[in-house]
C-alpha positions in Angstrom: -50.4 -69.6 -114.8 -50.2 -72.9 -116.2 -54.4 -76.2 -118.1 -57.3 -77.5 -120.9 -60.5 -76.7 -122.2 -61.1 -79.3 -121.8 -58.5 -80.4 -119.3 -56.2 -80.0 -116.7 -55.5 -76.5 -115.2 -51.8 -75.5 -116.2 -51.7 -75.1 -120.1 -54.1 -72.4 -119.5 -52.2 -68.7 -120.7 -52.9 -65.3 -120.3 -51.1 -62.2 -121.0 -52.1 -59.0 -119.3 -50.6 -56.0 -119.4 -49.3 -53.8 -117.7 -49.3 -57.2 -115.3 -49.3 -61.0 -115.7 -50.6 -63.5 -114.4 -51.1 -67.0 -115.8 -53.7 -70.1 -115.8 -54.4 -73.3 -116.8 -56.4 -75.2 -120.0 -55.0 -77.4 -122.5 -56.6 -77.9 -125.2 -57.2 -74.1 -125.0 -54.1 -72.4 -123.6 -54.1 -68.8 -122.3 -50.8 -66.9 -121.1 -50.6 -64.2 -118.8 -47.6 -62.0 -118.8 -46.3 -60.0 -115.9 -45.1 -56.2 -116.2 -46.4 -55.0 -112.9 -48.1 -58.4 -111.4 -50.6 -58.2 -109.0 -52.8 -59.8 -111.4 -55.2 -63.1 -110.6 -57.0 -65.6 -113.1 -60.3 -66.8 -111.6 -62.3 -68.2 -114.7 -60.9 -70.6 -116.2 -58.8 -70.7 -113.1 -54.8 -69.8 -112.9 -52.2 -71.6 -111.3 -49.8 -68.4 -110.6 -47.4 -71.2 -110.8 -48.9 -74.0 -108.6 -49.4 -77.2 -109.0 -50.5 -79.6 -106.0 -48.7 -78.1 -103.5 -47.7 -79.2 -99.6 -49.2 -75.4 -98.2 -51.5 -73.3 -100.1 -48.1 -70.8 -100.9 -46.5 -71.7 -104.5 -43.3 -74.1 -103.5 -41.3 -73.1 -107.3 -42.1 -69.9 -108.2 -40.0 -70.9 -111.0 -41.9 -73.2 -112.5 -43.3 -72.1 -115.4 -43.2 -68.0 -115.4 -42.4 -65.1 -114.0 -46.0 -64.3 -112.1 -44.3 -61.8 -109.8 -47.2 -62.5 -107.7 -48.2 -63.0 -104.2 -46.9 -66.8 -103.4 -50.5 -67.2 -101.8 -52.9 -66.8 -104.9 -53.5 -68.9 -107.5 -55.1 -72.7 -107.7 -53.8 -75.7 -107.2 -54.1 -78.9 -109.8 -57.7 -80.3 -109.8 -57.9 -84.2 -108.5 -60.6 -86.8 -109.6 -59.8 -89.4 -107.0 -62.9 -91.3 -106.1 -63.9 -90.7 -103.1 -60.8 -88.6 -102.4 -56.6 -88.6 -102.3 -56.1 -89.9 -99.4 -53.7 -92.3 -97.8 -55.4 -94.4 -94.9 -53.7 -91.5 -92.6 -55.7 -89.1 -94.4 -52.5 -87.5 -95.9 -52.5 -87.3 -99.6 -51.9 -89.7 -102.1 -50.6 -88.6 -105.0 -50.1 -91.8 -106.2 -54.2 -92.6 -106.4 -55.5 -93.4 -109.3 -57.0 -89.5 -110.4 -54.5 -87.4 -108.6 -54.0 -84.5 -110.8 -56.1 -85.3 -113.2 -58.5 -82.5 -112.2 -59.9 -81.3 -115.3 -62.3 -78.1 -116.2 -64.8 -78.7 -118.4 -67.2 -76.4 -120.8 -70.0 -77.5 -123.6 -69.0 -76.6 -127.4 -70.2 -73.6 -128.1 -70.7 -71.9 -124.7 -69.6 -68.9 -124.1 -66.6 -68.9 -121.7 -66.4 -66.0 -119.1 -62.7 -65.1 -118.0 -62.5 -63.4 -115.1 -59.5 -62.1 -113.0 -59.1 -59.9 -109.9 -56.2 -56.2 -111.0 -55.0 -55.2 -107.8 -53.6 -51.9 -108.8 -56.1 -49.2 -110.7 -57.1 -50.0 -114.1 -59.7 -49.4 -116.4 -63.1 -47.1 -115.6 -62.8 -45.1 -112.9 -59.3 -44.2 -112.9 -58.8 -42.0 -115.6 -55.0 -40.7 -114.6 -54.0 -44.6 -115.5 -53.1 -45.7 -118.7 -53.8 -49.3 -118.3 -53.8 -52.1 -121.4 -55.3 -56.0 -121.0 -54.0 -57.8 -123.9 -55.5 -61.9 -123.7 -53.0 -63.9 -125.8 -53.7 -68.0 -126.3 -52.2 -70.6 -127.1 -53.9 -74.6 -127.9 -52.7 -78.1 -128.1 -52.5 -78.0 -132.2 -49.8 -74.8 -132.0 -47.6 -76.8 -129.0 -48.2 -80.5 -128.8 -46.5 -80.4 -125.7 -48.8 -78.3 -123.7 -48.7 -80.0 -120.1 -49.1 -79.7 -116.7 -46.8 -82.1 -115.4 -47.2 -83.9 -112.2 -43.8 -83.8 -110.5 -45.0 -82.1 -107.0 -42.1 -79.8 -104.7 -39.5 -77.3 -105.6 -37.5 -79.1 -108.5 -39.9 -79.2 -110.9 -39.2 -76.1 -113.0 -40.3 -76.7 -116.9 -37.3 -77.4 -118.5 -35.5 -79.1 -116.1 -32.7 -77.5 -113.3 -30.4 -76.9 -115.7 -29.4 -73.9 -117.8 -29.2 -74.3 -120.5 -32.1 -76.7 -120.5 -31.0 -79.8 -121.7 -34.0 -81.4 -124.9 -34.4 -84.8 -122.4 -35.3 -82.7 -119.5 -37.7 -80.8 -121.4 -39.6 -83.6 -123.0 -40.2 -85.1 -119.3 -44.0 -85.6 -119.2 -43.3 -84.9 -115.5 -42.5 -81.4 -115.9 -45.3 -78.9 -116.9 -44.8 -76.9 -120.6 -46.1 -73.8 -121.7 -43.1 -73.1 -124.5 -41.4 -75.2 -126.2 -37.5 -76.0 -125.6 -37.1 -74.5 -129.5 -38.7 -71.4 -128.4 -36.5 -70.7 -125.4 -33.2 -71.6 -126.8 -34.0 -69.0 -130.0 -34.7 -67.0 -127.0 -31.2 -67.1 -125.8 -29.3 -67.0 -128.6 -31.1 -64.1 -130.5 -29.4 -60.4 -130.0 -31.8 -58.7 -127.1 -33.9 -55.6 -129.0 -32.1 -53.1 -127.8 -34.9 -50.4 -128.2 -36.5 -51.6 -125.2 -37.0 -49.6 -122.0 -34.2 -50.6 -119.6 -34.2 -47.0 -116.9 -31.1 -47.5 -115.1 -30.0 -51.1 -115.7 -27.1 -52.1 -116.6 -28.5 -55.0 -118.7 -26.5 -57.8 -120.0 -25.4 -57.9 -123.5 -24.2 -61.4 -123.8 -27.2 -63.4 -122.6 -29.9 -62.9 -125.8 -33.5 -62.0 -125.2 -33.0 -63.2 -121.7 -31.6 -60.0 -120.2 -33.9 -57.4 -120.0 -34.4 -54.4 -117.2 -36.6 -56.6 -114.6 -33.6 -59.6 -115.5 -30.6 -57.2 -116.4 -27.8 -59.5 -116.0 -29.9 -62.4 -117.6 -31.3 -66.1 -116.9 -28.9 -68.8 -114.8 -30.4 -72.0 -113.5 -31.7 -70.5 -110.9 -33.6 -67.7 -112.4 -34.7 -68.5 -115.8 -38.7 -69.4 -115.3 -39.7 -72.2 -117.0 -39.4 -72.2 -120.7 -40.6 -68.3 -120.8 -38.6 -66.0 -122.7 -38.2 -62.9 -120.4 -38.4 -60.3 -123.0 -41.5 -61.4 -124.5 -42.7 -60.1 -120.7 -40.9 -57.3 -119.5 
């Protein structure tokens, strides 16, 4: 998922096991990671990798994280145009003042209810299903670079389109960011945890912690999901 307790939709993330979904906040960021996926965050609004799409479906499923969710799920970043973000032909105008600048606002001291849809059996009424939902959050104090970005389309992966990502690309404000670049580079440089379950997969031994059961060949430019470390969510 990708926003702010006092700000935009994208920097909010949350980690849910067995499934992962991600949402958006930036003063307070929550990350939801996926093992089985099919978890959709509704409050605060979870992006499912959406920013401001031409249609309802996600354009770049690699933008921030590996949600493994249906592309129609998730919420687009809000607008703050007055009155609307449209040109004279009533088409969306991303250069209109306020475009992609909408924020979710909450009163300090109030209770924030976390709501999500879990597609698979979990919790009360499912005695044969063991399920853990883990809430993980990040604030701007932890990561000052937390942001939604504003580059639309399918060439807007956090960190850029190269592998490994370049610092000059990772620092571009037009690209969103959850994890900082150093976090991802450390993930790729360290040895993977060889005690993790790999089933029948032949997991690469030279791609660091980017190689996992669900990502056995490790990351390349086409398989990297933002600056997420695959081993942290597999």
